[in-house]
C-alpha positions in Angstrom: 23.4 47.7 -55.2 21.4 44.6 -55.9 21.7 41.8 -53.4 22.6 39.4 -56.2 26.1 41.0 -56.1 26.5 39.5 -52.7 26.1 36.0 -54.1 28.7 36.8 -56.7 31.1 38.2 -54.0 30.7 35.1 -51.9 31.5 33.0 -54.9 34.6 35.0 -55.6 35.5 34.8 -51.9 35.3 31.0 -52.0 37.4 30.7 -55.2 40.0 33.1 -53.8 40.3 31.2 -50.6 40.7 27.8 -52.2 43.4 29.2 -54.5 45.7 30.6 -51.8 44.9 28.6 -48.7 46.9 25.6 -49.9 50.2 27.6 -49.4 49.7 27.6 -45.6 48.9 23.9 -45.6 51.7 22.6 -47.6 53.7 21.2 -44.6 50.6 19.4 -43.3 49.7 18.0 -46.8 53.3 16.9 -47.4 53.5 15.1 -44.1 50.1 13.4 -44.4 50.6 12.3 -48.0 54.3 11.3 -47.4 55.8 13.6 -50.0 58.4 16.3 -49.8 57.4 19.9 -49.4 59.0 20.8 -52.8 56.7 18.1 -54.4 53.7 19.5 -52.5 54.5 22.9 -54.0 53.5 21.6 -57.4 49.9 21.7 -56.1 50.1 25.5 -56.4 51.6 25.2 -59.9 49.0 22.7 -61.0 46.2 25.1 -59.9 47.8 27.9 -61.8 48.2 25.8 -65.0 44.6 24.7 -64.6 43.4 28.3 -64.5 45.4 29.1 -67.6 44.1 26.1 -69.6 40.6 25.9 -68.1 39.5 29.5 -68.6 39.6 29.5 -72.4 38.4 25.9 -72.5 35.3 26.5 -70.4 34.8 29.8 -72.2 34.4 27.8 -75.4 32.1 25.2 -73.8 29.9 27.9 -72.1 29.9 30.4 -75.0 26.3 29.8 -75.9 25.0 29.0 -72.4 22.8 31.5 -70.5 25.1 33.3 -68.1 23.3 32.3 -65.0 23.4 28.6 -66.0 27.1 29.0 -66.8 27.8 30.4 -63.3 25.9 27.6 -61.7 27.8 25.0 -63.7 31.1 26.5 -62.8 30.3 26.6 -59.1 29.3 22.9 -59.5 32.7 22.2 -60.8 34.2 24.1 -58.0 32.3 22.2 -55.4 33.2 18.8 -56.9 36.9 19.8 -57.1 37.0 20.8 -53.4 35.2 17.6 -52.3 37.7 15.6 -54.3 40.5 17.5 -52.5 39.0 16.7 -49.1 38.8 13.0 -49.8 41.9 12.6 -51.9 43.7 9.4 -50.8 47.0 10.3 -52.3 49.1 13.0 -53.9 48.1 12.2 -57.5 44.4 12.4 -56.7 44.9 15.7 -54.9 46.7 17.1 -57.9 43.9 16.1 -60.2 41.4 17.6 -57.8 43.2 20.9 -57.6 43.3 21.1 -61.4 39.6 20.3 -61.6 38.9 23.0 -59.0 40.9 25.6 -60.9 38.8 25.1 -64.1 36.1 27.3 -62.6 38.4 30.1 -61.6 39.0 32.3 -64.7 35.7 31.6 -66.4 33.7 32.4 -63.3 35.5 35.7 -62.9 34.9 36.7 -66.5 31.3 35.7 -66.7 30.6 37.0 -63.2 32.0 40.4 -64.1 29.7 40.7 -67.1 26.7 39.7 -65.0 27.6 42.1 -62.2 27.9 44.9 -64.8 24.5 44.0 -66.3 22.7 44.2 -62.9 23.2 48.0 -62.5 22.9 51.2 -64.6 25.8 52.0 -66.8 27.2 54.7 -64.5 27.5 52.1 -61.6 29.0 49.2 -63.5 32.6 49.8 -62.3 31.3 49.9 -58.7 29.4 46.7 -59.2 32.4 44.8 -60.6 34.6 46.2 -57.8 32.1 45.0 -55.2 32.1 41.5 -56.7 35.9 41.4 -56.6 35.9 42.6 -53.0 35.3 38.9 -52.3 38.8 38.2 -53.6 40.3 40.9 -51.3 38.5 39.4 -48.3 39.6 36.0 -49.2 43.2 37.1 -48.8 42.6 39.0 -45.6 40.2 36.6 -43.9 39.6 33.4 -45.8 43.2 32.3 -46.2 44.3 32.9 -42.6 41.1 31.3 -41.2 41.4 28.3 -43.6 45.1 27.9 -42.6 44.1 28.0 -38.9 41.4 25.4 -39.4 43.7 23.2 -41.4 46.4 23.3 -38.8 44.0 22.6 -35.9 41.7 20.1 -37.5 43.5 18.8 -40.5 44.0 20.2 -43.9 41.0 18.2 -45.3 38.7 20.1 -43.0 39.6 23.3 -44.8 38.5 21.9 -48.1 35.3 20.7 -46.7 34.5 24.2 -45.4 35.4 25.7 -48.8 33.2 23.2 -50.5 30.4 24.3 -48.1 31.0 27.9 -49.1 30.6 26.7 -52.7 27.3 25.2 -51.9 26.1 28.5 -50.3 27.4 30.4 -53.4 25.6 28.0 -55.8 22.3 28.5 -53.9 22.8 32.3 -53.8 23.5 32.4 -57.6 20.5 30.2 -58.3 18.1 32.2 -56.0 19.4 35.8 -56.4 20.9 36.3 -59.9 18.0 37.2 -62.3 17.4 35.3 -65.5 16.7 38.5 -67.5 20.5 39.1 -67.9 20.9 35.8 -69.8 20.0 37.3 -73.2 23.6 38.3 -73.8 25.0 34.8 -74.5 27.9 35.1 -76.9 28.5 33.5 -80.2 32.0 31.9 -80.4 32.3 32.4 -84.1 31.5 36.1 -83.8 34.1 36.5 -81.0 36.8 34.8 -83.2 35.9 37.1 -86.1 36.4 40.1 -83.8 39.8 38.8 -82.7 40.8 38.2 -86.3 39.7 41.7 -87.3 41.7 43.2 -84.4 44.8 41.2 -85.4 44.6 42.7 -88.9 44.7 46.3 -87.6 48.0 48.2 -88.0 48.4 50.2 -84.8 52.0 51.2 -85.7 50.9 52.6 -89.0 48.0 54.5 -87.4 50.2 55.9 -84.7 52.7 57.2 -87.3 50.0 58.9 -89.2 48.7 60.5 -86.0 52.2 61.7 -85.2 52.5 63.4 -88.6 49.1 65.1 -88.1 50.2 66.5 -84.7 53.8 67.3 -85.7 53.2 70.9 -84.6 50.7 72.4 -82.3 50.3 76.1 -82.5 48.7 78.2 -79.8 48.1 81.8 -80.7 47.8 84.2 -77.7 46.2 87.6 -78.2 45.9 90.8 -76.2 42.4 90.8 -74.7 42.1 94.5 -75.1 43.2 94.9 -78.7 42.8 91.4 -80.1 46.3 91.6 -81.6 48.4 88.5 -81.4 51.2 88.6 -78.9 53.1 85.3 -79.4 52.8 81.9 -80.8 53.5 78.8 -78.7 54.8 75.9 -80.7 55.2 72.4 -79.5 57.1 69.8 -81.6 56.2 66.2 -81.4 58.3 64.4 -78.8 59.4 67.7 -77.1 59.0 68.0 -73.4 58.5 71.7 -73.3 56.6 74.3 -75.3 58.8 76.8 -77.2 57.4 80.3 -77.3 58.4 83.1 -79.6 57.0 86.6 -80.4 54.5 86.6 -83.2 56.1 87.2 -86.7 53.9 90.2 -87.2 55.6 91.9 -84.2 58.8 91.8 -86.2 57.4 92.8 -89.5 57.6 89.3 -90.9 54.7 87.3 -92.3 
């Protein structure tokens, strides 16, 4: 596998860590910012809403960008967001910083998966994408517990400084290791919208009904290998859970 997949995996590790680590730090954040824990819980909700809104928004803004440049831009947003989290003087600023950080989440995963698939031959694309998203698994197994430990021992702001440092490492890795030759696939937003419109005009229900009519009955004729004479016919009706077998009509003198 190309070493550039390592840079993508580290980026995904950093994004996954900053998404979930806040959950273990909520009591410390609430105490430091003089808010209740239920109010601090909205920092998780704000991040989730930012992912939902930011992914399509940044997909539009980066549609015509080279993919490598788009990945670098998204990691830049991620770094800025985490630095803002680390220096946030109050709850409102921290909420804004969390939303800014979340903007890079969905778009990076989407573009990164396309880049990862383009780095390897077709038969290895699934493995390449899986290797990239291994960073998300490791974030839950290692990054979140470690970040929580750091936050509880040295303050929750220290965790966001470390995650921002991971973002810098990821940005350098993407810039140095991801090749430019895979940037030729920049998409056209108008073309994507036309594809979605064409898909919405399809009538899958009608097509499925027509297919069901075509396969209303499935006949399987079994013959004696010695004589070639048909022995029985297996007939399966659409929707039936079992195959119904009967002797061939010719055996009973019927045609």
